[in-house]
C-alpha positions in Angstrom: 53.4 7.9 67.9 55.7 5.0 68.9 55.0 3.2 65.7 56.1 6.1 63.6 59.4 6.2 65.5 59.8 2.4 64.9 59.2 2.9 61.2 61.7 5.7 61.0 64.2 3.6 62.9 63.7 0.7 60.5 64.1 3.1 57.5 67.4 4.3 59.0 68.6 0.8 59.5 67.8 -0.1 55.9 69.6 3.0 54.7 72.7 2.0 56.7 72.5 -1.6 55.4 72.1 -0.4 51.8 75.1 2.0 52.1 77.2 -0.9 53.5 76.2 -3.2 50.6 76.9 -0.4 48.1 80.4 0.1 49.5 81.5 -3.4 50.1 79.3 -5.9 48.2 78.1 -4.6 44.9 81.5 -4.8 43.2 81.1 -8.6 43.2 77.4 -9.1 43.7 75.5 -6.8 41.4 73.1 -7.5 38.5 76.1 -8.1 36.2 78.8 -10.0 38.1 76.8 -12.1 40.6 79.8 -13.9 42.2 78.6 -17.0 44.0 75.3 -16.5 42.2 74.4 -13.7 44.6 72.8 -10.5 43.3 72.4 -7.8 46.0 71.5 -5.1 43.5 67.8 -5.2 44.1 67.9 -6.7 47.6 64.9 -5.8 49.6 65.4 -5.4 53.4 61.8 -5.4 54.3 62.2 -9.1 55.3 58.5 -9.9 55.0 58.8 -13.6 54.1 61.0 -16.6 54.6 62.9 -15.9 51.4 63.9 -12.5 52.6 65.0 -13.9 56.0 67.2 -16.5 54.4 68.8 -14.0 52.0 69.7 -11.6 54.8 70.9 -14.5 57.0 73.2 -15.7 54.2 74.7 -12.3 53.9 75.3 -12.1 57.7 76.8 -15.6 57.7 79.2 -14.6 54.8 80.3 -11.5 56.7 80.9 -13.5 59.9 83.1 -15.9 57.9 85.1 -13.0 56.6 83.9 -13.3 53.0 
């Protein structure tokens, strides 16, 4: 039962993150514009490998720098 709650919480976090990216990032980082060679249009927040970890960490770093 706890695992189901964890999965649902993870899904909610992903939904919040995707809404944030849709509101604040896709204008400059979608499949057409790709400012800074970044395309967040198909970003996957499952973070199952090193590539996903690096991509999300780069977004967090840019946000912390005020970009």
